[in-house]
Biotite code that builds the C-alpha atoms (Angstrom):
import biotite.structure as struc

atoms = struc.array([
    struc.Atom([-35.858, 78.671, 26.400], chain_id="A", res_id=1, res_name="MET", atom_name="CA", element="C"),
    struc.Atom([-35.681, 78.856, 30.147], chain_id="A", res_id=2, res_name="SER", atom_name="CA", element="C"),
    struc.Atom([-34.844, 81.639, 32.512], chain_id="A", res_id=3, res_name="GLY", atom_name="CA", element="C"),
    struc.Atom([-36.307, 83.792, 35.218], chain_id="A", res_id=4, res_name="HIS", atom_name="CA", element="C"),
    struc.Atom([-35.950, 87.544, 35.296], chain_id="A", res_id=5, res_name="SER", atom_name="CA", element="C"),
    struc.Atom([-38.215, 88.228, 38.277], chain_id="A", res_id=6, res_name="LYS", atom_name="CA", element="C"),
    struc.Atom([-39.563, 91.005, 36.061], chain_id="A", res_id=7, res_name="TRP", atom_name="CA", element="C"),
    struc.Atom([-42.891, 91.232, 37.876], chain_id="A", res_id=8, res_name="HIS", atom_name="CA", element="C"),
    struc.Atom([-41.254, 90.566, 41.219], chain_id="A", res_id=9, res_name="ASN", atom_name="CA", element="C"),
    struc.Atom([-38.889, 93.498, 40.959], chain_id="A", res_id=10, res_name="ILE", atom_name="CA", element="C"),
    struc.Atom([-39.018, 95.702, 37.895], chain_id="A", res_id=11, res_name="GLN", atom_name="CA", element="C"),
    struc.Atom([-42.771, 96.084, 37.534], chain_id="A", res_id=12, res_name="ALA", atom_name="CA", element="C"),
    struc.Atom([-42.997, 97.100, 41.180], chain_id="A", res_id=13, res_name="LYS", atom_name="CA", element="C"),
    struc.Atom([-40.270, 99.708, 40.746], chain_id="A", res_id=14, res_name="LYS", atom_name="CA", element="C"),
    struc.Atom([-41.793, 101.045, 37.532], chain_id="A", res_id=15, res_name="SER", atom_name="CA", element="C"),
    struc.Atom([-45.182, 101.326, 39.203], chain_id="A", res_id=16, res_name="LYS", atom_name="CA", element="C"),
    struc.Atom([-43.673, 103.304, 42.073], chain_id="A", res_id=17, res_name="VAL", atom_name="CA", element="C"),
    struc.Atom([-41.755, 105.602, 39.720], chain_id="A", res_id=18, res_name="ASP", atom_name="CA", element="C"),
    struc.Atom([-44.774, 106.252, 37.528], chain_id="A", res_id=19, res_name="ALA", atom_name="CA", element="C"),
    struc.Atom([-46.988, 106.925, 40.519], chain_id="A", res_id=20, res_name="LYS", atom_name="CA", element="C"),
    struc.Atom([-44.616, 109.617, 41.710], chain_id="A", res_id=21, res_name="ARG", atom_name="CA", element="C"),
    struc.Atom([-44.227, 111.214, 38.313], chain_id="A", res_id=22, res_name="GLY", atom_name="CA", element="C"),
    struc.Atom([-40.441, 110.952, 38.460], chain_id="A", res_id=23, res_name="LYS", atom_name="CA", element="C"),
    struc.Atom([-39.701, 108.656, 35.564], chain_id="A", res_id=24, res_name="ILE", atom_name="CA", element="C"),
    struc.Atom([-39.704, 111.381, 32.886], chain_id="A", res_id=25, res_name="PHE", atom_name="CA", element="C"),
    struc.Atom([-37.297, 113.495, 34.916], chain_id="A", res_id=26, res_name="THR", atom_name="CA", element="C"),
    struc.Atom([-34.907, 110.572, 35.315], chain_id="A", res_id=27, res_name="LYS", atom_name="CA", element="C"),
    struc.Atom([-35.007, 109.567, 31.669], chain_id="A", res_id=28, res_name="ILE", atom_name="CA", element="C"),
    struc.Atom([-34.633, 113.215, 30.665], chain_id="A", res_id=29, res_name="GLY", atom_name="CA", element="C"),
    struc.Atom([-31.335, 113.359, 32.539], chain_id="A", res_id=30, res_name="LYS", atom_name="CA", element="C"),
    struc.Atom([-30.165, 110.177, 30.780], chain_id="A", res_id=31, res_name="GLU", atom_name="CA", element="C"),
    struc.Atom([-31.069, 111.681, 27.411], chain_id="A", res_id=32, res_name="LEU", atom_name="CA", element="C"),
    struc.Atom([-29.173, 114.873, 28.220], chain_id="A", res_id=33, res_name="ALA", atom_name="CA", element="C"),
    struc.Atom([-26.045, 113.030, 29.337], chain_id="A", res_id=34, res_name="VAL", atom_name="CA", element="C"),
    struc.Atom([-26.124, 110.717, 26.310], chain_id="A", res_id=35, res_name="SER", atom_name="CA", element="C"),
    struc.Atom([-26.489, 113.675, 23.942], chain_id="A", res_id=36, res_name="ALA", atom_name="CA", element="C"),
    struc.Atom([-23.696, 115.581, 25.694], chain_id="A", res_id=37, res_name="LYS", atom_name="CA", element="C"),
    struc.Atom([-21.304, 112.621, 25.518], chain_id="A", res_id=38, res_name="ASN", atom_name="CA", element="C"),
    struc.Atom([-22.079, 111.385, 22.019], chain_id="A", res_id=39, res_name="GLY", atom_name="CA", element="C"),
    struc.Atom([-23.953, 114.095, 20.136], chain_id="A", res_id=40, res_name="GLY", atom_name="CA", element="C"),
    struc.Atom([-27.626, 114.777, 19.527], chain_id="A", res_id=41, res_name="SER", atom_name="CA", element="C"),
    struc.Atom([-28.040, 112.604, 16.425], chain_id="A", res_id=42, res_name="ASN", atom_name="CA", element="C"),
    struc.Atom([-29.368, 109.135, 17.374], chain_id="A", res_id=43, res_name="PRO", atom_name="CA", element="C"),
    struc.Atom([-28.252, 107.792, 13.986], chain_id="A", res_id=44, res_name="GLU", atom_name="CA", element="C"),
    struc.Atom([-24.632, 108.182, 15.050], chain_id="A", res_id=45, res_name="THR", atom_name="CA", element="C"),
    struc.Atom([-25.095, 107.868, 18.839], chain_id="A", res_id=46, res_name="ASN", atom_name="CA", element="C"),
    struc.Atom([-26.108, 104.332, 19.739], chain_id="A", res_id=47, res_name="SER", atom_name="CA", element="C"),
    struc.Atom([-26.374, 105.111, 23.463], chain_id="A", res_id=48, res_name="LYS", atom_name="CA", element="C"),
    struc.Atom([-28.811, 107.908, 22.705], chain_id="A", res_id=49, res_name="LEU", atom_name="CA", element="C"),
    struc.Atom([-30.855, 105.551, 20.508], chain_id="A", res_id=50, res_name="ARG", atom_name="CA", element="C"),
    struc.Atom([-31.092, 103.116, 23.419], chain_id="A", res_id=51, res_name="ASP", atom_name="CA", element="C"),
    struc.Atom([-32.244, 105.804, 25.860], chain_id="A", res_id=52, res_name="VAL", atom_name="CA", element="C"),
    struc.Atom([-34.811, 107.116, 23.345], chain_id="A", res_id=53, res_name="ILE", atom_name="CA", element="C"),
    struc.Atom([-36.206, 103.574, 23.136], chain_id="A", res_id=54, res_name="ALA", atom_name="CA", element="C"),
    struc.Atom([-36.425, 103.491, 26.930], chain_id="A", res_id=55, res_name="LYS", atom_name="CA", element="C"),
    struc.Atom([-38.215, 106.846, 26.898], chain_id="A", res_id=56, res_name="ALA", atom_name="CA", element="C"),
    struc.Atom([-40.741, 105.661, 24.327], chain_id="A", res_id=57, res_name="LYS", atom_name="CA", element="C"),
    struc.Atom([-41.365, 102.438, 26.260], chain_id="A", res_id=58, res_name="ALA", atom_name="CA", element="C"),
    struc.Atom([-42.302, 104.668, 29.201], chain_id="A", res_id=59, res_name="ASN", atom_name="CA", element="C"),
    struc.Atom([-44.631, 106.776, 27.021], chain_id="A", res_id=60, res_name="ASN", atom_name="CA", element="C"),
    struc.Atom([-42.502, 109.900, 27.285], chain_id="A", res_id=61, res_name="MET", atom_name="CA", element="C"),
    struc.Atom([-43.816, 112.640, 24.939], chain_id="A", res_id=62, res_name="PRO", atom_name="CA", element="C"),
    struc.Atom([-41.697, 113.361, 21.871], chain_id="A", res_id=63, res_name="GLN", atom_name="CA", element="C"),
    struc.Atom([-41.354, 117.074, 22.659], chain_id="A", res_id=64, res_name="ASP", atom_name="CA", element="C"),
    struc.Atom([-40.033, 116.189, 26.135], chain_id="A", res_id=65, res_name="THR", atom_name="CA", element="C"),
    struc.Atom([-37.499, 113.814, 24.566], chain_id="A", res_id=66, res_name="ILE", atom_name="CA", element="C"),
    struc.Atom([-36.393, 116.461, 22.073], chain_id="A", res_id=67, res_name="THR", atom_name="CA", element="C"),
    struc.Atom([-36.031, 119.128, 24.749], chain_id="A", res_id=68, res_name="ARG", atom_name="CA", element="C"),
    struc.Atom([-33.854, 116.896, 26.929], chain_id="A", res_id=69, res_name="ALA", atom_name="CA", element="C"),
    struc.Atom([-31.596, 116.050, 23.980], chain_id="A", res_id=70, res_name="ILE", atom_name="CA", element="C"),
    struc.Atom([-31.206, 119.733, 23.089], chain_id="A", res_id=71, res_name="LYS", atom_name="CA", element="C"),
    struc.Atom([-30.242, 120.539, 26.687], chain_id="A", res_id=72, res_name="LYS", atom_name="CA", element="C"),
    struc.Atom([-27.576, 117.853, 26.648], chain_id="A", res_id=73, res_name="GLY", atom_name="CA", element="C"),
    struc.Atom([-26.230, 118.982, 23.295], chain_id="A", res_id=74, res_name="ALA", atom_name="CA", element="C"),
    struc.Atom([-25.888, 122.563, 24.528], chain_id="A", res_id=75, res_name="GLY", atom_name="CA", element="C"),
    struc.Atom([-28.689, 123.917, 22.331], chain_id="A", res_id=76, res_name="GLU", atom_name="CA", element="C"),
    struc.Atom([-30.632, 124.906, 25.476], chain_id="A", res_id=77, res_name="MET", atom_name="CA", element="C"),
    struc.Atom([-29.567, 125.843, 29.001], chain_id="A", res_id=78, res_name="ASP", atom_name="CA", element="C"),
    struc.Atom([-28.914, 122.712, 31.013], chain_id="A", res_id=79, res_name="GLY", atom_name="CA", element="C"),
    struc.Atom([-27.075, 121.266, 33.984], chain_id="A", res_id=80, res_name="VAL", atom_name="CA", element="C"),
    struc.Atom([-23.879, 119.217, 33.943], chain_id="A", res_id=81, res_name="ASN", atom_name="CA", element="C"),
    struc.Atom([-24.419, 115.835, 35.571], chain_id="A", res_id=82, res_name="TYR", atom_name="CA", element="C"),
    struc.Atom([-21.840, 113.401, 36.911], chain_id="A", res_id=83, res_name="GLU", atom_name="CA", element="C"),
    struc.Atom([-22.459, 109.667, 36.717], chain_id="A", res_id=84, res_name="GLU", atom_name="CA", element="C"),
    struc.Atom([-21.730, 107.787, 39.968], chain_id="A", res_id=85, res_name="ILE", atom_name="CA", element="C"),
    struc.Atom([-22.378, 104.196, 41.030], chain_id="A", res_id=86, res_name="VAL", atom_name="CA", element="C"),
    struc.Atom([-22.779, 103.265, 44.704], chain_id="A", res_id=87, res_name="TYR", atom_name="CA", element="C"),
    struc.Atom([-22.781, 99.698, 46.012], chain_id="A", res_id=88, res_name="GLU", atom_name="CA", element="C"),
    struc.Atom([-23.789, 98.164, 49.290], chain_id="A", res_id=89, res_name="GLY", atom_name="CA", element="C"),
    struc.Atom([-26.043, 95.808, 51.196], chain_id="A", res_id=90, res_name="TYR", atom_name="CA", element="C"),
    struc.Atom([-29.666, 95.999, 52.232], chain_id="A", res_id=91, res_name="GLY", atom_name="CA", element="C"),
    struc.Atom([-31.210, 94.160, 55.188], chain_id="A", res_id=92, res_name="PRO", atom_name="CA", element="C"),
    struc.Atom([-30.395, 90.428, 55.240], chain_id="A", res_id=93, res_name="ALA", atom_name="CA", element="C"),
    struc.Atom([-27.369, 91.043, 53.045], chain_id="A", res_id=94, res_name="GLY", atom_name="CA", element="C"),
    struc.Atom([-29.304, 91.946, 49.878], chain_id="A", res_id=95, res_name="ILE", atom_name="CA", element="C"),
    struc.Atom([-26.900, 93.158, 47.190], chain_id="A", res_id=96, res_name="ALA", atom_name="CA", element="C"),
    struc.Atom([-27.762, 96.691, 46.016], chain_id="A", res_id=97, res_name="VAL", atom_name="CA", element="C"),
    struc.Atom([-26.380, 98.892, 43.236], chain_id="A", res_id=98, res_name="ILE", atom_name="CA", element="C"),
    struc.Atom([-27.475, 102.524, 42.951], chain_id="A", res_id=99, res_name="VAL", atom_name="CA", element="C"),
    struc.Atom([-26.818, 104.499, 39.768], chain_id="A", res_id=100, res_name="GLU", atom_name="CA", element="C"),
    struc.Atom([-26.817, 108.273, 40.175], chain_id="A", res_id=101, res_name="VAL", atom_name="CA", element="C"),
    struc.Atom([-26.724, 111.305, 37.884], chain_id="A", res_id=102, res_name="LEU", atom_name="CA", element="C"),
    struc.Atom([-25.988, 114.367, 39.969], chain_id="A", res_id=103, res_name="THR", atom_name="CA", element="C"),
    struc.Atom([-24.809, 117.954, 39.898], chain_id="A", res_id=104, res_name="ASP", atom_name="CA", element="C"),
    struc.Atom([-23.749, 117.683, 43.561], chain_id="A", res_id=105, res_name="ASN", atom_name="CA", element="C"),
    struc.Atom([-21.735, 114.589, 44.481], chain_id="A", res_id=106, res_name="LYS", atom_name="CA", element="C"),
    struc.Atom([-21.653, 115.344, 48.206], chain_id="A", res_id=107, res_name="ASN", atom_name="CA", element="C"),
    struc.Atom([-25.429, 115.689, 48.389], chain_id="A", res_id=108, res_name="ARG", atom_name="CA", element="C"),
    struc.Atom([-25.978, 112.424, 46.526], chain_id="A", res_id=109, res_name="SER", atom_name="CA", element="C"),
    struc.Atom([-23.474, 110.455, 48.590], chain_id="A", res_id=110, res_name="ALA", atom_name="CA", element="C"),
    struc.Atom([-25.055, 111.673, 51.829], chain_id="A", res_id=111, res_name="GLY", atom_name="CA", element="C"),
    struc.Atom([-28.602, 110.903, 50.684], chain_id="A", res_id=112, res_name="ASN", atom_name="CA", element="C"),
    struc.Atom([-27.741, 107.427, 49.433], chain_id="A", res_id=113, res_name="VAL", atom_name="CA", element="C"),
    struc.Atom([-25.790, 106.577, 52.581], chain_id="A", res_id=114, res_name="ARG", atom_name="CA", element="C"),
    struc.Atom([-28.692, 107.766, 54.744], chain_id="A", res_id=115, res_name="HIS", atom_name="CA", element="C"),
    struc.Atom([-31.159, 105.581, 52.828], chain_id="A", res_id=116, res_name="ALA", atom_name="CA", element="C"),
    struc.Atom([-28.947, 102.541, 53.395], chain_id="A", res_id=117, res_name="PHE", atom_name="CA", element="C"),
    struc.Atom([-28.251, 103.051, 57.090], chain_id="A", res_id=118, res_name="THR", atom_name="CA", element="C"),
    struc.Atom([-31.764, 104.131, 58.061], chain_id="A", res_id=119, res_name="LYS", atom_name="CA", element="C"),
    struc.Atom([-33.292, 100.933, 56.701], chain_id="A", res_id=120, res_name="HIS", atom_name="CA", element="C"),
    struc.Atom([-30.930, 98.265, 57.981], chain_id="A", res_id=121, res_name="GLY", atom_name="CA", element="C"),
    struc.Atom([-28.305, 98.334, 55.246], chain_id="A", res_id=122, res_name="GLY", atom_name="CA", element="C"),
    struc.Atom([-24.816, 99.680, 54.779], chain_id="A", res_id=123, res_name="ASN", atom_name="CA", element="C"),
    struc.Atom([-22.788, 101.210, 51.979], chain_id="A", res_id=124, res_name="MET", atom_name="CA", element="C"),
    struc.Atom([-19.895, 99.181, 50.642], chain_id="A", res_id=125, res_name="GLY", atom_name="CA", element="C"),
    struc.Atom([-16.775, 99.826, 48.625], chain_id="A", res_id=126, res_name="SER", atom_name="CA", element="C"),
    struc.Atom([-16.675, 99.981, 44.839], chain_id="A", res_id=127, res_name="THR", atom_name="CA", element="C"),
    struc.Atom([-16.930, 96.469, 43.426], chain_id="A", res_id=128, res_name="GLY", atom_name="CA", element="C"),
    struc.Atom([-18.300, 94.846, 46.564], chain_id="A", res_id=129, res_name="CYS", atom_name="CA", element="C"),
    struc.Atom([-21.472, 93.568, 44.846], chain_id="A", res_id=130, res_name="VAL", atom_name="CA", element="C"),
    struc.Atom([-21.215, 94.541, 41.171], chain_id="A", res_id=131, res_name="SER", atom_name="CA", element="C"),
    struc.Atom([-19.528, 91.223, 40.354], chain_id="A", res_id=132, res_name="PHE", atom_name="CA", element="C"),
    struc.Atom([-22.844, 89.549, 41.268], chain_id="A", res_id=133, res_name="MET", atom_name="CA", element="C"),
    struc.Atom([-24.639, 91.301, 38.392], chain_id="A", res_id=134, res_name="PHE", atom_name="CA", element="C"),
    struc.Atom([-24.314, 91.132, 34.619], chain_id="A", res_id=135, res_name="GLN", atom_name="CA", element="C"),
    struc.Atom([-25.035, 93.909, 32.174], chain_id="A", res_id=136, res_name="GLY", atom_name="CA", element="C"),
    struc.Atom([-27.868, 92.869, 29.855], chain_id="A", res_id=137, res_name="LYS", atom_name="CA", element="C"),
    struc.Atom([-30.288, 94.377, 27.419], chain_id="A", res_id=138, res_name="GLY", atom_name="CA", element="C"),
    struc.Atom([-33.869, 93.626, 28.395], chain_id="A", res_id=139, res_name="GLN", atom_name="CA", element="C"),
    struc.Atom([-36.984, 93.959, 26.253], chain_id="A", res_id=140, res_name="LEU", atom_name="CA", element="C"),
    struc.Atom([-40.401, 93.283, 27.741], chain_id="A", res_id=141, res_name="VAL", atom_name="CA", element="C"),
    struc.Atom([-43.427, 92.685, 25.499], chain_id="A", res_id=142, res_name="VAL", atom_name="CA", element="C"),
    struc.Atom([-46.967, 92.503, 26.833], chain_id="A", res_id=143, res_name="GLU", atom_name="CA", element="C"),
    struc.Atom([-48.840, 89.332, 25.904], chain_id="A", res_id=144, res_name="LYS", atom_name="CA", element="C"),
    struc.Atom([-51.881, 89.686, 23.654], chain_id="A", res_id=145, res_name="ASN", atom_name="CA", element="C"),
    struc.Atom([-53.852, 87.613, 21.151], chain_id="A", res_id=146, res_name="ASP", atom_name="CA", element="C"),
    struc.Atom([-51.945, 89.103, 18.208], chain_id="A", res_id=147, res_name="ASN", atom_name="CA", element="C"),
    struc.Atom([-48.558, 87.797, 19.355], chain_id="A", res_id=148, res_name="ILE", atom_name="CA", element="C"),
    struc.Atom([-47.638, 84.158, 18.806], chain_id="A", res_id=149, res_name="ASP", atom_name="CA", element="C"),
    struc.Atom([-45.114, 83.084, 21.424], chain_id="A", res_id=150, res_name="GLU", atom_name="CA", element="C"),
    struc.Atom([-43.172, 80.710, 19.165], chain_id="A", res_id=151, res_name="ASP", atom_name="CA", element="C"),
    struc.Atom([-42.952, 83.259, 16.353], chain_id="A", res_id=152, res_name="GLU", atom_name="CA", element="C"),
    struc.Atom([-41.773, 85.978, 18.723], chain_id="A", res_id=153, res_name="LEU", atom_name="CA", element="C"),
    struc.Atom([-39.188, 83.653, 20.247], chain_id="A", res_id=154, res_name="MET", atom_name="CA", element="C"),
    struc.Atom([-37.781, 82.705, 16.846], chain_id="A", res_id=155, res_name="MET", atom_name="CA", element="C"),
    struc.Atom([-37.782, 86.337, 15.713], chain_id="A", res_id=156, res_name="MET", atom_name="CA", element="C"),
    struc.Atom([-35.907, 87.394, 18.844], chain_id="A", res_id=157, res_name="ALA", atom_name="CA", element="C"),
    struc.Atom([-33.339, 84.603, 18.763], chain_id="A", res_id=158, res_name="LEU", atom_name="CA", element="C"),
    struc.Atom([-32.708, 84.939, 15.032], chain_id="A", res_id=159, res_name="GLU", atom_name="CA", element="C"),
    struc.Atom([-32.059, 88.658, 15.463], chain_id="A", res_id=160, res_name="SER", atom_name="CA", element="C"),
    struc.Atom([-29.389, 87.911, 18.094], chain_id="A", res_id=161, res_name="GLY", atom_name="CA", element="C"),
    struc.Atom([-31.194, 87.695, 21.450], chain_id="A", res_id=162, res_name="ALA", atom_name="CA", element="C"),
    struc.Atom([-29.489, 85.679, 24.168], chain_id="A", res_id=163, res_name="GLU", atom_name="CA", element="C"),
    struc.Atom([-32.627, 84.333, 25.852], chain_id="A", res_id=164, res_name="ASP", atom_name="CA", element="C"),
    struc.Atom([-36.417, 84.425, 25.689], chain_id="A", res_id=165, res_name="PHE", atom_name="CA", element="C"),
    struc.Atom([-38.936, 83.391, 28.292], chain_id="A", res_id=166, res_name="PHE", atom_name="CA", element="C"),
    struc.Atom([-42.558, 83.821, 29.255], chain_id="A", res_id=167, res_name="SER", atom_name="CA", element="C"),
    struc.Atom([-43.887, 85.185, 32.533], chain_id="A", res_id=168, res_name="GLU", atom_name="CA", element="C"),
    struc.Atom([-47.479, 85.670, 33.680], chain_id="A", res_id=169, res_name="ASP", atom_name="CA", element="C"),
    struc.Atom([-48.424, 88.619, 31.492], chain_id="A", res_id=170, res_name="GLU", atom_name="CA", element="C"),
    struc.Atom([-45.277, 89.374, 29.500], chain_id="A", res_id=171, res_name="VAL", atom_name="CA", element="C"),
    struc.Atom([-42.521, 87.956, 27.318], chain_id="A", res_id=172, res_name="TYR", atom_name="CA", element="C"),
    struc.Atom([-38.988, 88.859, 28.395], chain_id="A", res_id=173, res_name="VAL", atom_name="CA", element="C"),
    struc.Atom([-36.132, 88.997, 25.902], chain_id="A", res_id=174, res_name="ILE", atom_name="CA", element="C"),
    struc.Atom([-32.548, 89.433, 27.077], chain_id="A", res_id=175, res_name="THR", atom_name="CA", element="C"),
    struc.Atom([-29.495, 90.303, 25.016], chain_id="A", res_id=176, res_name="THR", atom_name="CA", element="C"),
    struc.Atom([-25.811, 90.948, 25.444], chain_id="A", res_id=177, res_name="LEU", atom_name="CA", element="C"),
    struc.Atom([-25.285, 94.726, 25.801], chain_id="A", res_id=178, res_name="PRO", atom_name="CA", element="C"),
    struc.Atom([-23.626, 94.972, 22.405], chain_id="A", res_id=179, res_name="GLU", atom_name="CA", element="C"),
    struc.Atom([-26.560, 93.217, 20.691], chain_id="A", res_id=180, res_name="ASP", atom_name="CA", element="C"),
    struc.Atom([-29.326, 95.200, 22.386], chain_id="A", res_id=181, res_name="PHE", atom_name="CA", element="C"),
    struc.Atom([-29.797, 97.849, 19.698], chain_id="A", res_id=182, res_name="GLY", atom_name="CA", element="C"),
    struc.Atom([-29.791, 95.329, 16.851], chain_id="A", res_id=183, res_name="THR", atom_name="CA", element="C"),
    struc.Atom([-32.380, 93.080, 18.498], chain_id="A", res_id=184, res_name="VAL", atom_name="CA", element="C"),
    struc.Atom([-34.564, 95.986, 19.546], chain_id="A", res_id=185, res_name="ARG", atom_name="CA", element="C"),
    struc.Atom([-34.572, 97.506, 16.074], chain_id="A", res_id=186, res_name="GLU", atom_name="CA", element="C"),
    struc.Atom([-35.316, 94.143, 14.451], chain_id="A", res_id=187, res_name="ALA", atom_name="CA", element="C"),
    struc.Atom([-38.357, 93.642, 16.668], chain_id="A", res_id=188, res_name="LEU", atom_name="CA", element="C"),
    struc.Atom([-39.487, 97.251, 16.208], chain_id="A", res_id=189, res_name="GLU", atom_name="CA", element="C"),
    struc.Atom([-39.363, 96.794, 12.434], chain_id="A", res_id=190, res_name="SER", atom_name="CA", element="C"),
    struc.Atom([-41.836, 93.938, 12.867], chain_id="A", res_id=191, res_name="ASN", atom_name="CA", element="C"),
    struc.Atom([-44.278, 96.173, 14.728], chain_id="A", res_id=192, res_name="GLY", atom_name="CA", element="C"),
    struc.Atom([-43.439, 95.156, 18.278], chain_id="A", res_id=193, res_name="LEU", atom_name="CA", element="C"),
    struc.Atom([-43.924, 97.677, 21.104], chain_id="A", res_id=194, res_name="GLU", atom_name="CA", element="C"),
    struc.Atom([-42.203, 97.354, 24.474], chain_id="A", res_id=195, res_name="PHE", atom_name="CA", element="C"),
    struc.Atom([-43.245, 97.790, 28.077], chain_id="A", res_id=196, res_name="LEU", atom_name="CA", element="C"),
    struc.Atom([-39.548, 98.064, 28.821], chain_id="A", res_id=197, res_name="GLU", atom_name="CA", element="C"),
    struc.Atom([-36.520, 98.496, 26.588], chain_id="A", res_id=198, res_name="ALA", atom_name="CA", element="C"),
    struc.Atom([-33.265, 99.243, 28.357], chain_id="A", res_id=199, res_name="GLU", atom_name="CA", element="C"),
    struc.Atom([-29.811, 98.163, 29.374], chain_id="A", res_id=200, res_name="LEU", atom_name="CA", element="C"),
    struc.Atom([-29.710, 97.070, 32.997], chain_id="A", res_id=201, res_name="LYS", atom_name="CA", element="C"),
    struc.Atom([-27.879, 94.997, 35.595], chain_id="A", res_id=202, res_name="ARG", atom_name="CA", element="C"),
    struc.Atom([-29.377, 91.556, 36.198], chain_id="A", res_id=203, res_name="ILE", atom_name="CA", element="C"),
    struc.Atom([-28.249, 89.506, 39.222], chain_id="A", res_id=204, res_name="PRO", atom_name="CA", element="C"),
    struc.Atom([-26.721, 86.077, 38.712], chain_id="A", res_id=205, res_name="ASP", atom_name="CA", element="C"),
    struc.Atom([-28.642, 84.709, 41.709], chain_id="A", res_id=206, res_name="THR", atom_name="CA", element="C"),
    struc.Atom([-31.424, 85.963, 43.952], chain_id="A", res_id=207, res_name="TYR", atom_name="CA", element="C"),
    struc.Atom([-31.694, 86.142, 47.752], chain_id="A", res_id=208, res_name="THR", atom_name="CA", element="C"),
    struc.Atom([-35.054, 84.984, 49.118], chain_id="A", res_id=209, res_name="ALA", atom_name="CA", element="C"),
    struc.Atom([-36.393, 87.264, 51.856], chain_id="A", res_id=210, res_name="ILE", atom_name="CA", element="C"),
    struc.Atom([-39.302, 86.970, 54.274], chain_id="A", res_id=211, res_name="ASP", atom_name="CA", element="C"),
    struc.Atom([-42.175, 89.454, 54.624], chain_id="A", res_id=212, res_name="GLU", atom_name="CA", element="C"),
    struc.Atom([-40.579, 91.395, 57.471], chain_id="A", res_id=213, res_name="GLU", atom_name="CA", element="C"),
    struc.Atom([-37.366, 91.891, 55.507], chain_id="A", res_id=214, res_name="THR", atom_name="CA", element="C"),
    struc.Atom([-39.352, 92.688, 52.356], chain_id="A", res_id=215, res_name="ALA", atom_name="CA", element="C"),
    struc.Atom([-41.244, 95.456, 54.155], chain_id="A", res_id=216, res_name="THR", atom_name="CA", element="C"),
    struc.Atom([-38.022, 96.947, 55.502], chain_id="A", res_id=217, res_name="LYS", atom_name="CA", element="C"),
    struc.Atom([-36.234, 96.666, 52.165], chain_id="A", res_id=218, res_name="PHE", atom_name="CA", element="C"),
    struc.Atom([-39.133, 98.227, 50.252], chain_id="A", res_id=219, res_name="GLN", atom_name="CA", element="C"),
    struc.Atom([-38.794, 101.294, 52.487], chain_id="A", res_id=220, res_name="LYS", atom_name="CA", element="C"),
    struc.Atom([-35.127, 101.492, 51.481], chain_id="A", res_id=221, res_name="MET", atom_name="CA", element="C"),
    struc.Atom([-36.067, 101.212, 47.817], chain_id="A", res_id=222, res_name="LEU", atom_name="CA", element="C"),
    struc.Atom([-38.720, 103.899, 48.202], chain_id="A", res_id=223, res_name="ASP", atom_name="CA", element="C"),
    struc.Atom([-36.230, 106.241, 49.856], chain_id="A", res_id=224, res_name="ALA", atom_name="CA", element="C"),
    struc.Atom([-33.655, 105.700, 47.108], chain_id="A", res_id=225, res_name="LEU", atom_name="CA", element="C"),
    struc.Atom([-36.090, 105.915, 44.212], chain_id="A", res_id=226, res_name="GLU", atom_name="CA", element="C"),
    struc.Atom([-37.654, 109.061, 45.674], chain_id="A", res_id=227, res_name="ASP", atom_name="CA", element="C"),
    struc.Atom([-34.266, 110.800, 45.422], chain_id="A", res_id=228, res_name="ASP", atom_name="CA", element="C"),
    struc.Atom([-34.125, 112.959, 42.291], chain_id="A", res_id=229, res_name="ASP", atom_name="CA", element="C"),
    struc.Atom([-30.424, 112.122, 41.801], chain_id="A", res_id=230, res_name="ASP", atom_name="CA", element="C"),
    struc.Atom([-31.004, 108.352, 41.733], chain_id="A", res_id=231, res_name="VAL", atom_name="CA", element="C"),
    struc.Atom([-31.532, 106.954, 38.247], chain_id="A", res_id=232, res_name="GLN", atom_name="CA", element="C"),
    struc.Atom([-31.714, 103.208, 38.851], chain_id="A", res_id=233, res_name="GLU", atom_name="CA", element="C"),
    struc.Atom([-31.601, 100.803, 41.774], chain_id="A", res_id=234, res_name="VAL", atom_name="CA", element="C"),
    struc.Atom([-30.678, 97.168, 41.125], chain_id="A", res_id=235, res_name="TYR", atom_name="CA", element="C"),
    struc.Atom([-30.811, 94.400, 43.705], chain_id="A", res_id=236, res_name="HIS", atom_name="CA", element="C"),
    struc.Atom([-30.994, 90.624, 44.047], chain_id="A", res_id=237, res_name="ASN", atom_name="CA", element="C"),
    struc.Atom([-33.886, 90.334, 46.514], chain_id="A", res_id=238, res_name="ALA", atom_name="CA", element="C"),
    struc.Atom([-36.570, 87.772, 45.769], chain_id="A", res_id=239, res_name="GLU", atom_name="CA", element="C"),
    struc.Atom([-39.739, 89.001, 47.451], chain_id="A", res_id=240, res_name="PHE", atom_name="CA", element="C"),
    struc.Atom([-42.148, 86.471, 49.031], chain_id="A", res_id=241, res_name="PRO", atom_name="CA", element="C"),
    struc.Atom([-44.727, 84.956, 46.677], chain_id="A", res_id=242, res_name="GLU", atom_name="CA", element="C"),
    struc.Atom([-47.738, 87.241, 46.414], chain_id="A", res_id=243, res_name="GLY", atom_name="CA", element="C"),
    struc.Atom([-46.118, 89.929, 48.515], chain_id="A", res_id=244, res_name="TRP", atom_name="CA", element="C"),
    struc.Atom([-47.012, 93.567, 47.824], chain_id="A", res_id=245, res_name="ASP", atom_name="CA", element="C"),
    struc.Atom([-46.019, 96.687, 49.685], chain_id="A", res_id=246, res_name="GLU", atom_name="CA", element="C"),
])
């Protein structure tokens, strides 16, 4: 099946930056807490929590850290109440950007996000200004190795309800409708598959090609946003130049 997620172009770069800064566990911990608070601490009856636990495991988050975050959210340990906010706007060259935030101080978050946009050649927009350009999808990323047969994995994924399957340089990417994500993930897990990424995300319908100068400027915006402790995820539709690295 055909498709192009730009997984290496965008997501691998972001994950590398997050991991380098040691922030990914903190961000996932907040997601776990919010999911447990909203739907209970039992993943058997809380599908959202199951999905976030899968994301945590894909990022090699220790089990005791996962458990502690869930207990905080469920009120079994002292925790903080977080509000979920989504900001939308444009980066340099009109790149569409969506910023998902979990915060205990809405004014602080709004100011920080706005500053990151304006400082790096972008501008905040109104709610809905770019979200229509993205679709919610489940995305599972499997690292290629000699023990995985591409055709078998494709059939396994599609038969379990995946929407699409395609191969990139070093990984296989499986996408699902949001409502099918848990079913597909669990079916692949039961067959021994492990994931480099397993999460619900926003995938752009089309990408905007940018040159090296714009890419350098936009990467600084991404760094500023992703370095903010309140920012959970940043989605965009920029297509970086071939072979470009920050």
